[in-house]
N, C-alpha and C positions, 0 to 999 in steps of 0.2 A: 876392539872390532871382531866380530861374528867373523867364525870360521866360516867356509865354504862348508859343502858333500863332497865328498870326490866320489863321482858316479861313474863305475867301471864297467865298457860293454864289452859282450864276448858275439855279438851277433856278424858276420865276417858280414850280411848281403846288406846294404846301405840305406835302402829302403825300409828293412826292418829294424835297421838301429836306428835310423833319426824318428821310428814312429815311435817308439820304445822310449828311445832321448825323453821326446815331446810329450809321452803319457805321464813320466816321471816327474816331469818339473808340474805339469796339471794337474794330477792328480796327490800329489803330496804340496800343491801349494807352494812351488821352490821357484822363489824368484830365480832366472839366468843368472843371474850377477852372482850368487850364493850358492852356482853349483858348477864344478871342476872335473868337464868329462873326458875320460881315455880314451878312446875305443883301441880296444885293445890287437887287434885287427890289426892296427893302420902303425898304431907307436905301442913303445918299451914301457915298462915302467922305469921312474930314475933308480937312479942306482943307489942317491941318495934318500928317496923316498921317506917322510916320518908319515906319519899316518898323525901322530898326537897335534899334529897340521890343521884337521881337519873337524869338523862338528861330528860326522860320521865316513861312513863308506857304504854305499849303495853295489849292489851286483846285480847284474840284467843275467837276463837268461839268454840263454846258446843252443846250437843245433848239436852241439859235442855231447856226450856222456864219458863221465871218467871211470867208468867201468868196461868201454871196450877195452880190447885187448891195444899194448901200445903201437904194434904194427897194421893196425886197422883205424889208427887215426890219424888224419888229415894231417900235415904237420901244421899248418895255420890252428887247424883245432886244440892239438897237442903243444903247442906253445904259451897260446890263452891261459890252457890249465894249466901247466906250470907257472905262469906269471899272477895267477890269483891265487895258485895254493903258498906260493912263494909269501906273501903276505899274510896267509896262517898264523903263522909264528908270533908276530909280531899283535895282531886282532887277540891272538888267544889270552897267551902272556899279561897282555895290558887291560885283557879285558873290555878292550873298544869298542865304543856303539857299530853294529855291522849288520846291515841287513842283505843276506844274500835270496835270491827270489829264486824260485823254480830252479836253473842250474846252481846258486847257491846252496840249496840244503844241501846237494851231489860233495859240493867241495869242502862242506864244514863237517859232513859227514866222514869224508875222506882222510881228512885233516886229522878228526879226530880217533880214527882207527876202526870205523864202521862198519855196515858191512851194508855197501852201497851198490846194487847189483840188478839186470831185469828177471830177474830172479822170480818176484810176486811184484802186485802192487802198481804196476804202469798203468795209464790212464790215457783213456781215447782222448781226441781234442773234444774239447765240449765240455757240460760244469762239473761239475761236483757239491755236491750235499754235505756241508764241512760242521762239523760241530764244535765250539770251545768243550775243552776239558776242565775240571775241575778246576787243577792249577791253574791254568789259562786265566779266569773268571778275574782273577787280584793281577793281572799282569797289567802291566799300564800302556807298556804296546795295544792293547787288544781293547781299553778302553771307550766304551760306548757301541762296540761291535756288538752286533747280533749273537747271542748265544748257537742260531744255527742259522746258517749263510748260505749262499753258491759260488761260487767262485770259478774261475777260468782256467781250467788245466790240461795238461797234452804234453806227458813224458815217460820216456822208456823206460826208464831206469827208477829206483826209487829208494830212501832207506830203508832195513826191513829191520831193523829191533833201533832201539833208543840205543844213541852212543852214549858213552858214560862220561859224563858230567851234564848232562841236558836236561831241560825241564818240556814236558810235552804240553802242549799250547793249545793246538787244536786239530780233527781226525774226522777221517772221515770211513766211511764200511768200504769204502774202493779203493783209500791208499791211508793206514791210519797214522802217517806224521806225516800229515799237512803243516805245521809249524813246531820249529823249535825252539828254544834258548838255552844258551851255552854261558855260566856267569849271571850276569845282571844284564848285559848289553848286549851279547850278542845273538842276532837271530837268524833264521832262514825259512822261507815258505818253501810248500812244494808247489801252491799253484800261484796265478800271478797276479799279484795286488794291482797293478797298476792296470790290467788288460779291462778294455771293455769291448762291446763286441764292433769296434769299427778296426779297433786295432787288434785283434781275435780274423776279423774275415783279410784285414793283409796280408798276419802269417797266413792263413789258412791258404794263401794263395800260393805267396812265396816259399813254403816246405812242402808244397804239395805230392813234390817226386824225395821227401826223405825219410819217407817209409812209416811215418806216423798214423795214416791213414790213407785207406784204396783211392789214387786218387779220381776216380769217379763219383768218389761221394763227396768233393767238396763243396757241391752245389748245398748239399743238402746241411751241411755240417756249419756254411754260412747262413742258413734260413735260422736253426736252432741257434745259432748266437744270436742273434735280432733278436727270438722271442725271450730270448733268456732276461731274466729277472737277474743283475750282477750288479751289486751296489756296495756292497760292505765291504769289501777289501781293499779296496782305497783309501778306505779309512783310517788301516795299519798305518800305511805311509804316511799321513800327515798326521797320526801320533808320533811315529817313530821321527819326523825332523822337527815337530813342536818338542818332542821331550829332550831331544837332545842338541838343538841348534842353543 
């Protein structure tokens, strides 16, 4: 019997969470019956969770930042972060298939003891011109992805240096570490591989007052997203699911 993928979601806003989950299934071409969804704002991870029971783990984005001071984190965001970090030893020690999207690269970097901060490389909501590195060109999860492609981004913190044990797969001028791999099977992206214009429009509306951009610019950002030609990042999701199914 084919093992399902575990999809962990960090967004406490139901509309944003539902839209992200639907995008993961659609872009990865993953049937709903092969996904086990857990919204971490509503449900704790089981104490006896065995990640080997899953084909892989996909972690979505969220409004929190791992680099925020503990006293500045909302209680729900602090608990969600702790729950995701709690599975990382099992992921890393066993090199289990993992794909962290946006927030996930911060989780991976923090677990590995890397520098994740708001010091530099945050990106405003919009698109980033990404480039696959020479090392990334041979990676199976990037198979068929154009060497240069646009991706939707929007984040306050970023990985500042390549964490120990990681391969550098994708870069951009605005944020050097757009995609990393640890070991053979642990991946994380700074951009959103599941996002399209409609999905980002939803997030712009929901997070317009969360400090990602001046609220009065929301209309212009939505127009920019609608005009963007973003098609390649979803191939990463499809490759990940196909490789580890």
